[in-house]
C-alpha positions in Angstrom: -23.5 5.0 8.9 -23.5 1.9 11.2 -20.0 2.1 12.5 -19.4 5.8 12.4 -20.0 6.1 16.1 -17.1 3.8 16.7 -14.8 4.9 13.8 -14.7 8.6 14.8 -13.4 8.0 18.4 -11.0 5.4 17.2 -9.6 7.9 14.6 -9.3 10.6 17.2 -7.5 8.4 19.7 -5.1 7.1 16.9 -4.4 10.7 15.9 -3.7 11.6 19.6 -1.3 8.7 19.9 0.4 9.7 16.7 0.7 13.2 17.9 2.4 12.0 21.1 4.8 9.8 19.1 5.8 12.5 16.6 5.7 15.8 18.6 9.0 17.6 19.0 8.4 18.8 22.5 7.8 15.7 24.7 8.0 12.6 22.6 8.7 9.2 24.1 12.3 8.2 24.3 13.6 6.3 21.3 13.7 2.5 22.0 11.7 2.8 25.2 8.9 0.5 26.2 6.5 3.4 26.2 7.3 4.2 22.6 6.9 0.6 21.6 3.5 0.4 23.3 2.3 3.6 21.8 3.4 2.4 18.3 1.6 -0.9 18.6 -1.5 0.9 20.0 -1.5 3.3 17.0 -1.4 0.5 14.4 -4.0 -1.5 16.2 -6.3 1.5 16.3 -5.6 2.3 12.6 -6.3 -1.3 11.5 -9.5 -1.4 13.5 -10.6 1.9 12.0 -9.9 0.6 8.5 -11.9 -2.6 9.1 -14.9 -0.6 10.4 -14.8 1.8 7.5 -14.6 -1.2 5.1 -17.6 -2.8 6.7 -19.5 0.6 6.7 -19.5 0.5 2.9 -22.4 -1.8 3.1 -24.6 0.6 5.0 -27.5 2.5 3.4 -26.3 5.8 2.0 -22.6 4.7 1.9 -22.5 5.6 -1.8 -23.7 9.1 -1.2 -21.2 11.8 -2.2 -21.1 14.2 0.7 -18.3 16.4 -0.7 -18.3 16.9 -4.5 -14.8 16.5 -6.0 -13.5 18.7 -8.8 -14.6 17.7 -12.3 -11.1 17.1 -13.4 -10.5 14.5 -10.7 -13.8 12.7 -11.6 -12.7 12.7 -15.3 -9.1 11.5 -14.4 -10.2 8.6 -12.2 -13.6 7.6 -13.7 -13.6 8.4 -17.4 -12.4 5.7 -19.8 -10.8 8.3 -22.0 -8.4 9.1 -19.2 -7.0 5.6 -19.8 -4.8 7.2 -22.5 -3.2 9.4 -19.8 -2.5 6.4 -17.6 -1.1 4.3 -20.4 2.4 5.8 -20.6 2.6 5.8 -16.8 1.7 2.2 -16.8 4.3 1.5 -19.5 7.0 3.4 -17.5 6.3 1.7 -14.2 5.8 -1.7 -15.8 9.2 -1.7 -17.4 10.8 -0.3 -14.3 9.5 -3.3 -12.2 9.8 -5.9 -14.9 13.4 -5.1 -15.8 14.4 -4.9 -12.1 12.8 -8.3 -11.4 14.5 -9.8 -14.5 17.9 -8.6 -13.5 17.4 -10.2 -10.1 16.2 -13.4 -11.7 19.1 -13.7 -14.1 21.8 -12.1 -12.0 23.7 -13.2 -8.9 23.0 -12.5 -5.2 19.2 -12.9 -5.3 17.7 -16.2 -6.4 20.9 -18.1 -5.8 20.8 -17.7 -2.0 20.0 -14.0 -1.4 23.4 -12.8 -0.5 22.9 -9.4 -2.2 19.6 -8.9 -0.3 21.3 -9.9 3.0 24.0 -7.3 2.4 21.4 -4.7 1.7 19.5 -5.5 4.9 22.7 -5.4 7.0 23.7 -2.1 5.5 20.3 -0.7 6.2 20.1 -1.6 9.9 23.5 -0.3 10.8 23.5 2.8 13.0 26.6 4.9 12.2 28.6 6.6 14.9 28.1 9.9 13.2 25.3 11.1 10.9 21.8 9.8 10.4 21.1 6.2 10.1 19.5 4.9 6.8 16.3 3.8 8.7 14.3 6.4 10.5 11.8 4.2 12.2 12.9 1.7 14.9 10.0 -0.7 14.1 11.2 -1.1 10.5 14.8 -1.7 11.7 13.6 -4.3 14.1 11.6 -5.9 11.3 14.7 -6.1 9.0 16.8 -7.4 11.9 14.2 -10.2 12.5 14.6 -11.2 8.8 18.4 -11.2 9.2 18.3 -13.3 12.4 15.9 -15.9 10.8 18.0 -16.1 7.6 15.0 -15.1 5.6 17.0 -13.8 2.6 16.8 -17.0 0.7 13.0 -17.1 0.3 12.5 -13.3 0.6 14.7 -12.7 -2.5 12.5 -15.0 -4.5 9.4 -13.1 -3.2 10.9 -9.8 -4.3 12.1 -11.0 -7.6 8.8 -12.6 -8.7 6.8 -9.8 -7.0 8.6 -7.2 -9.2 8.1 -9.3 -12.3 4.4 -9.8 -11.6 3.8 -6.1 -10.9 5.7 -5.2 -14.1 3.8 -7.6 -16.3 0.5 -6.7 -14.7 1.0 -3.0 -15.4 2.3 -3.5 -19.0 -0.7 -5.6 -19.9 -3.2 -3.5 -17.9 -4.3 -6.6 -16.0 -5.7 -5.9 -12.6 -3.9 -2.6 -12.7 -5.0 -1.3 -9.3 -3.9 -4.4 -7.5 -0.5 -4.5 -9.4 0.1 -0.8 -8.6 -0.8 -1.4 -4.9 1.8 -4.1 -4.5 4.2 -1.8 -6.4 3.8 0.9 -3.8 4.3 -1.7 -1.1 7.8 -2.5 -2.6 8.6 1.2 -3.2 7.7 2.1 0.4 9.8 -0.9 1.7 12.8 0.4 -0.2 12.3 4.0 1.0 11.8 2.9 4.6 15.2 1.1 4.3 16.7 4.4 3.2 16.9 3.7 -0.4 15.6 6.7 -2.5 16.6 6.4 -6.1 13.5 6.5 -8.3 11.3 5.1 -5.6 9.5 8.4 -4.6 8.6 9.0 -8.3 7.4 5.5 -8.8 5.5 5.5 -5.6 3.6 8.7 -6.6 2.7 7.5 -10.0 1.5 4.1 -8.6 -0.8 5.9 -6.2 -2.4 7.6 -9.2 -2.9 4.2 -10.9 -4.5 2.9 -7.7 -6.9 5.8 -7.5 -7.8 5.4 -11.2 -8.0 1.6 -11.1 -11.3 1.5 -12.9 -10.0 3.2 -16.0 -6.1 3.0 -15.7 -6.1 -0.4 -17.5 -8.9 0.4 -19.9 -6.3 0.3 -22.8 -5.3 -3.2 -21.7 -6.7 -6.4 -20.3 -8.8 -4.7 -17.8 -11.1 -3.4 -20.5 -12.5 -6.9 -20.8 -11.4 -8.5 -17.5 -13.0 -6.1 -15.0 -16.5 -6.4 -16.5 -16.3 -10.2 -16.6 -15.1 -10.2 -13.0 -18.0 -8.0 -12.1 -15.7 -6.2 -9.6 -16.4 -8.8 -6.9 -15.1 -6.6 -4.1 -17.9 -4.1 -4.7 -20.2 -4.1 -1.6 -24.0 -4.9 -1.7 -25.3 -1.7 -0.2 -28.5 -1.8 1.8 -31.3 0.2 0.2 -32.7 1.5 3.4 -33.4 0.9 7.1 -34.4 -2.6 7.9 -37.8 -3.0 9.7 -37.9 -5.2 12.9 -38.6 -8.8 11.9 -37.8 -8.4 8.2 -35.0 -10.2 6.4 -31.6 -8.4 6.2 -29.1 -8.9 3.4 -25.7 -7.6 2.9 
């Protein structure tokens, strides 16, 4: 593939940086400049790798299956009949998100100024004198502290509220199921990073399944008619073969 010569070394370097950050023998000191630089370097490498892999989907042979998956997985994520299995999962997750968003919209502490969200952030960033802190990663604590310092709770509470409502409605209707599930996992992960467990691990796991089965997860819903009409616009135009010098090239 076109970018594989770059993707592989980037992935190896990113893995080495992550090993340095997480190894229990000689890790960088918490809160040190070295750790901050290594963390930024890892994310830059990871994003660059993802961009190159995304672009590589246009290369000739990108659609070739090099390692055949189990038949059950192909059925689960590609067969429209499997939509019946994803339907109750969609309903469960849809109501979880929709009800949570509705309570925030009609209750207090969220869309009336974000006081409840601010209290949640302040509790999450605290480092107790004894025991473990709710947040395990310094970068996420710094992110929440930035939101606190900039008084972002007012608009962020609206973002969370309508985000939960949109994800819930999307999953219940089976409308752009994969996209709705993706943003659901973003919110679940955000709560877990802040130290809030509750039902988030279960919801996160189920949403990952919906993302993997996005083509069929909403088949018993709006996606049955919507996806064919959209023509899945994010699908790449794969080159049919090597381009001869001087010939036109399309992508």
